[in-house]
N, C-alpha and C positions, 0 to 999 in steps of 0.2 A: 874212754868215756870222758865227756866234758861237762862239768857243772858250771853254772853261772858263778862268777867270782864277785867279790866285794866291789871291784872296780867297775862292774857293770851296773851298779846301783843307779847311776845317773840316767842311764838309758831306760832302766826299768821305771824310774819315777816319771820320766817323760811319756812312756807308754801309759802309765796310770793316769797322768793328766789328760791325755787324749781320750781314754775310756770315760773319765769323769765328765768330759764335755758332752758326751753322748748318752750318759747313764739315764737321764730323764726321758729319753726317747725309746729306749729298748729295755727289756727285762734282763734279769741276771742270766736266765737261760739263753736268751739271745746273745749276750755278751760271750757266754761260753761257746756258743755255736760259732760266732764270728772269730774268736780267738783260735778255736780248733781248726777252722777253715784256713786261717792264716798259717798255722803250723803245717798243715798239709801242703800248702803252697811252698813254704820255706823248705820242706823236705824235698819237693819236686825240683826245686832250684839248686840243690846241692850238686857238686861236681860228681857225677855218676862214676867216675874213674876211681875216686877215693872214698865215696860214702855210699855204703849199701843201705837198702831200706831197713834191714836189721839193725845196723849200727845207728842209724838215725833214730829208730824207735827206742833203742836203749838210752840214748841221750835224752829223748823226750820223757820217757818214763822216769828216769833218774831225776830230772829236773822238776817234774810234777811232784814226786815224792819229797824232794827237798823243799820246794815251795810250800807244800802242805805242812811239813815239819816246822818251817820258819813261822808260818801263821799261827799254828797251834802253840808254838813256844811263846809268841807274843801275847796270845790270848790267855795263856796260863799266868802271865805276869799281871794281868788285869783282874784275875778272879779274886773276889773279896774286896776289891778297891772301889771307891765311889767316885 
């Protein structure tokens, strides 16, 4: 399984900047749909000789869980602060 690494932060930030440029035009639900569609396309573009659908989905699920953990960890740091 492959988790996004700290060295991927710059790419992540660039993707966030792109989303921010369009955030006023689409809802949070729309952004989720767009991102999910992109993930589906990225899975389809994997080398089918080395990446099974099951392996790809394990990577997606693990990274969704890690992303959620990271956000909640950051939010916990702000609880009670002003």
